[in-house]
C-alpha positions in Angstrom: 3.9 168.1 58.2 7.1 166.0 58.4 8.2 163.2 56.0 9.3 160.8 58.9 6.1 158.8 59.0 6.3 158.0 55.2 9.9 156.9 55.1 9.3 153.1 55.5 6.8 152.6 52.7 8.8 154.8 50.4 12.0 152.8 51.1 10.0 149.5 50.4 8.7 150.7 47.0 12.2 152.0 46.0 13.7 148.7 46.9 11.2 146.5 45.0 11.6 148.7 41.9 15.4 148.2 42.2 14.9 144.5 42.1 13.0 144.6 38.8 9.6 143.7 40.1 7.7 146.5 38.3 4.7 144.1 37.9 4.2 144.1 41.6 1.8 146.9 43.0 3.4 149.1 45.6 1.2 150.3 48.6 -0.1 153.8 48.8 0.0 155.4 52.3 -3.3 156.7 53.4 -3.4 160.3 54.8 -3.5 160.4 58.6 -4.1 162.8 61.4 -0.9 164.7 62.0 -1.4 164.1 65.6 -2.1 160.4 65.3 1.0 158.1 65.8 1.8 155.8 62.8 4.1 152.8 62.9 5.8 150.8 60.2 4.2 147.6 61.4 0.6 148.9 60.7 1.4 150.0 57.3 2.9 146.6 56.4 -0.1 144.7 57.8 -2.7 146.7 56.0 -0.9 147.3 52.8 0.6 143.9 51.9 1.9 143.7 48.3 -0.2 141.7 45.7 0.8 139.7 42.7 -0.7 140.7 39.4 -2.9 137.9 37.8 -1.2 136.1 34.7 -3.2 136.4 31.5 -5.6 133.4 30.9 -5.2 131.6 27.6 -8.4 130.2 26.0 -8.1 126.4 25.4 -7.7 125.2 21.8 -8.6 122.0 20.0 -4.9 120.9 19.8 -4.1 121.5 23.4 -4.2 117.8 24.6 -2.2 116.0 27.3 1.1 114.4 25.9 0.7 110.6 25.3 3.1 108.6 27.6 5.2 105.9 26.1 4.0 102.3 26.9 5.5 100.6 29.8 8.1 97.9 28.8 6.7 94.3 29.0 8.4 91.4 30.8 8.9 89.2 27.7 12.5 88.1 27.4 14.0 89.0 24.2 15.8 87.4 22.6 14.4 84.1 23.7 16.6 82.0 25.7 17.0 78.2 25.8 15.2 77.0 28.9 14.8 73.2 28.6 13.1 72.8 31.9 10.2 74.9 30.6 9.5 72.8 27.4 5.9 71.5 27.2 5.2 67.8 26.8 3.7 67.3 23.3 1.2 64.9 24.8 -0.7 67.9 25.8 -1.6 68.2 22.1 -4.8 66.4 20.8 -2.8 64.2 18.4 0.6 64.0 16.5 3.1 61.9 14.9 6.7 62.2 16.0 9.7 60.5 14.0 13.1 59.9 15.6 15.9 58.9 13.1 19.2 57.6 14.6 22.3 57.3 12.4 25.6 55.9 13.8 28.6 55.8 11.3 31.7 54.1 12.5 34.7 54.1 10.2 32.2 54.7 7.2 29.8 51.9 8.2 26.3 53.2 8.8 23.7 51.7 11.2 20.4 53.4 11.2 17.0 53.0 12.8 13.8 55.2 12.8 11.1 55.2 15.4 7.7 56.6 14.3 5.1 57.3 17.2 1.5 58.2 16.6 -0.6 59.5 19.4 -4.2 60.5 20.2 -5.0 62.0 23.5 -8.6 61.1 24.0 -9.7 58.3 24.0 -5.9 57.5 24.5 -4.5 55.3 21.8 -0.9 55.2 20.3 1.6 53.2 18.3 5.3 52.8 17.9 7.0 51.4 14.8 10.7 50.8 15.3 12.3 50.1 11.9 15.9 48.8 12.0 18.1 47.0 9.6 17.0 43.7 10.8 13.2 44.3 10.7 10.4 46.2 12.4 9.1 46.0 15.8 5.6 47.3 16.3 3.7 48.3 19.4 0.0 49.5 19.5 -1.9 50.7 22.5 -5.7 50.4 22.1 -8.5 49.8 24.7 -6.0 50.0 27.6 -3.9 47.1 26.2 -0.4 47.3 24.8 0.4 44.8 22.0 3.9 44.4 20.9 5.2 42.2 17.9 9.0 42.0 17.7 10.9 41.9 14.4 11.4 38.1 15.1 7.6 37.5 15.6 7.4 37.3 19.3 4.3 38.6 21.1 4.2 40.6 24.2 0.9 41.8 25.6 0.2 43.7 28.7 -2.7 45.5 30.4 -2.4 49.3 30.4 0.1 51.4 28.6 3.9 51.5 29.0 5.9 54.8 29.3 8.7 53.2 27.4 6.7 53.8 24.3 7.8 57.5 24.1 11.4 56.8 25.4 13.0 57.5 22.0 11.3 60.8 21.7 12.7 62.0 25.1 9.4 63.8 25.8 9.4 66.7 26.7 13.0 67.7 25.9 12.8 66.1 22.4 16.5 65.3 22.0 17.6 68.8 22.8 19.5 68.0 26.0 22.7 67.9 23.9 22.1 71.5 22.6 22.1 73.4 25.9 24.4 76.0 24.5 22.3 76.7 21.4 21.6 80.4 20.8 18.5 82.1 19.4 18.9 82.7 15.8 15.6 83.8 14.3 11.8 84.1 14.6 10.4 81.9 11.8 7.9 79.2 10.9 8.3 75.5 10.8 5.8 73.5 8.7 3.6 76.7 8.9 3.8 77.0 12.7 5.3 80.2 14.2 8.6 79.1 15.9 11.8 80.2 17.5 14.9 78.9 15.9 18.0 78.0 18.1 21.3 77.0 16.7 24.4 75.4 18.1 27.3 76.3 16.0 30.1 73.6 15.9 31.8 73.3 19.1 35.0 71.3 19.4 36.7 70.0 22.4 39.5 67.6 23.2 39.2 64.6 25.5 42.5 62.9 25.9 43.5 61.7 22.5 39.9 62.1 21.1 38.6 65.2 19.3 34.7 65.7 19.7 32.8 68.2 17.6 29.0 68.8 18.6 26.5 70.9 16.4 22.8 71.1 15.9 19.7 73.1 16.0 16.0 72.9 17.0 12.7 74.8 16.4 10.4 75.7 19.4 6.7 76.5 18.9 6.0 79.9 20.0 2.5 79.1 21.1 2.7 76.1 23.4 6.4 76.0 23.9 7.1 72.4 22.6 9.7 71.3 20.4 8.7 71.0 16.6 12.1 69.5 15.4 15.6 69.0 16.7 18.8 67.8 15.2 22.3 67.3 16.6 25.4 65.5 15.3 28.5 64.5 17.3 31.7 63.6 15.5 34.5 61.8 17.3 37.9 61.2 16.0 40.9 59.5 17.5 43.7 58.3 15.3 42.2 56.1 12.5 38.9 55.8 14.3 36.0 58.0 13.3 32.4 57.9 14.6 29.5 60.1 13.6 26.3 59.9 15.8 23.3 61.9 14.5 19.8 62.1 15.8 16.8 63.9 14.1 13.4 64.4 15.7 10.3 66.0 14.0 6.7 66.4 14.9 4.1 66.3 12.2 0.3 65.7 11.7 -0.5 67.7 14.8 -4.2 67.5 15.4 -4.7 65.5 12.2 -4.4 61.8 13.4 -7.9 60.4 12.9 -7.7 57.0 14.5 -5.3 54.4 15.7 -6.4 50.7 15.6 -4.8 47.4 15.9 -3.7 46.4 12.4 -5.3 43.4 10.7 -2.2 41.2 11.0 -2.1 41.9 14.8 -5.8 41.2 15.4 -4.8 37.5 16.5 -3.1 39.0 19.5 -6.3 40.6 20.7 -8.1 37.2 20.3 -5.3 35.5 22.2 -5.5 37.7 25.2 -9.3 36.9 25.5 -8.8 33.2 25.2 -8.7 32.2 28.9 -12.0 34.1 29.5 -13.6 32.5 26.3 -12.6 29.1 27.3 -14.1 29.7 30.9 -10.7 28.8 32.6 -11.4 28.6 36.5 -8.9 30.9 38.4 -9.2 31.5 42.1 -10.5 34.7 43.6 -10.8 37.8 41.4 -7.6 37.0 39.5 -7.7 38.3 35.8 -5.4 38.3 33.0 -2.8 41.2 32.8 -0.4 39.9 30.2 0.7 37.4 27.7 3.9 36.3 26.0 4.4 34.1 22.8 7.7 33.2 21.4 7.6 32.6 17.8 10.6 30.2 18.0 10.1 28.9 21.5 8.5 25.4 22.5 5.0 26.4 21.5 3.7 27.2 25.0 1.8 30.5 25.6 2.5 32.2 28.9 -0.4 34.1 30.6 0.1 36.2 33.7 -2.7 36.9 36.1 -3.2 39.3 38.9 -2.4 38.0 42.4 -5.2 35.8 43.6 -4.2 37.0 47.2 -3.9 33.4 48.9 -1.0 31.3 50.2 0.4 28.6 48.0 -1.2 25.9 50.2 -4.6 27.4 49.9 -4.1 27.7 46.3 -3.2 24.0 45.8 -6.0 22.9 48.2 -8.5 25.1 46.0 -7.9 23.0 43.0 -7.7 19.7 44.9 -11.3 20.5 45.8 -12.4 21.9 42.6 -15.0 20.0 40.6 -15.3 20.0 36.8 -16.0 23.6 35.9 -16.9 25.0 32.4 -15.7 21.7 30.8 -12.3 22.0 32.7 -11.0 19.0 34.9 -8.1 19.1 37.2 -5.9 16.2 36.1 -2.9 16.7 38.6 -1.8 18.7 41.6 2.0 18.2 42.3 5.2 18.3 40.4 5.3 18.5 36.5 8.1 17.0 34.4 10.0 19.0 31.8 8.5 22.2 33.1 10.7 25.3 32.1 10.4 26.9 35.4 10.5 25.1 38.8 7.3 22.9 38.8 9.4 19.8 38.3 11.8 20.2 41.3 10.9 23.0 43.6 7.2 23.9 43.7 4.0 21.8 43.2 1.7 23.1 40.4 -1.8 22.4 38.9 -2.6 20.7 35.7 -5.9 21.0 34.0 -7.5 19.9 30.7 -10.5 20.8 28.6 -10.8 18.5 25.5 -7.4 18.8 23.7 -6.3 22.0 25.6 -3.8 21.4 28.5 -2.7 24.1 30.9 -0.3 24.3 33.8 -0.9 26.8 36.7 2.1 27.9 38.5 1.8 30.1 41.7 4.5 31.3 44.0 2.4 33.2 46.4 2.6 36.4 44.4 2.4 35.7 40.7 0.0 33.4 39.0 1.2 32.2 35.5 -0.9 29.9 33.3 0.9 28.1 30.5 -1.2 26.9 27.5 0.7 23.7 26.6 -0.5 23.2 23.0 2.1 20.6 22.0 1.4 18.5 25.1 5.0 18.7 26.4 4.3 18.5 30.2 3.3 15.4 32.2 2.7 14.7 35.9 5.5 13.5 38.2 3.8 10.6 40.1 
């Protein structure tokens, strides 16, 4: 028997051992008939090397998958000053906001304080503007706005005026001068979690003037509305010095129980109802929408009505044909002497009387104004 048929498998085994793969089993050549031809290909096909199985480890109680770190959140930190994202505090159920302004010029102080109360539903509000000359008060109740000035003038109008909140600069809340303020800390303001932003004193030169601006504000974490703000601007130029300072604070959040017309303003509500109570005949569906009384005027109350939607000629003809109604009698259609507007020279008007009450109706095709002439100042121009 010759060794020639066994050389290929022997060479493969020797090469595998030389490569350090002792764990890999080597094939054993099966005995063959000396007369039968044997090729290397047939040995490789039937005797392919196999890989020994790795030992199996039994699982233990401590063999658990590793815990992955949480994904980072999208929350910006530290918070940034984004004035465009601030929430209007009128989204709250109720609040009181106070705005104090101080203007000191060469040591002389001028100060005013605006205090606004607000209830969302049913909507009602008030504004007290206290200044060195007096107090102007505005109250919004039952869809009417009542204003009494510091000098005693009355202004009444239907609905509510947006100017009521002008001093509070809702929703920016007097922070528009603090756009460069930086986040300082997470804290509380009056027990409410808040972010505190601070603008360190910043100085700039404008010509011969030097201006320094500083301030801070607190932003509610939940709701993103301004709880308090403060800024101060100091200007100096030669011997001139001006310090302008504004402080705004929100308080009594959700704690305002009721807003009503004060007792000393109840006469205003009675006055606005007077034309209806006296049964004053007005054309069409026209209704009172406002009233003005000047405390130091001529004693004439001005009432403003909605447009009766008719021409001036139709208006005048309506009253020429109007019989006595609700005790009112038309006394004159034409020009009226001593009239403060244009009834005397430019436009014909209507005069009516009920007992001792005299009124003048002035209409220009758009606005109907009724003047209650309590002193009896006006007279017909014949």
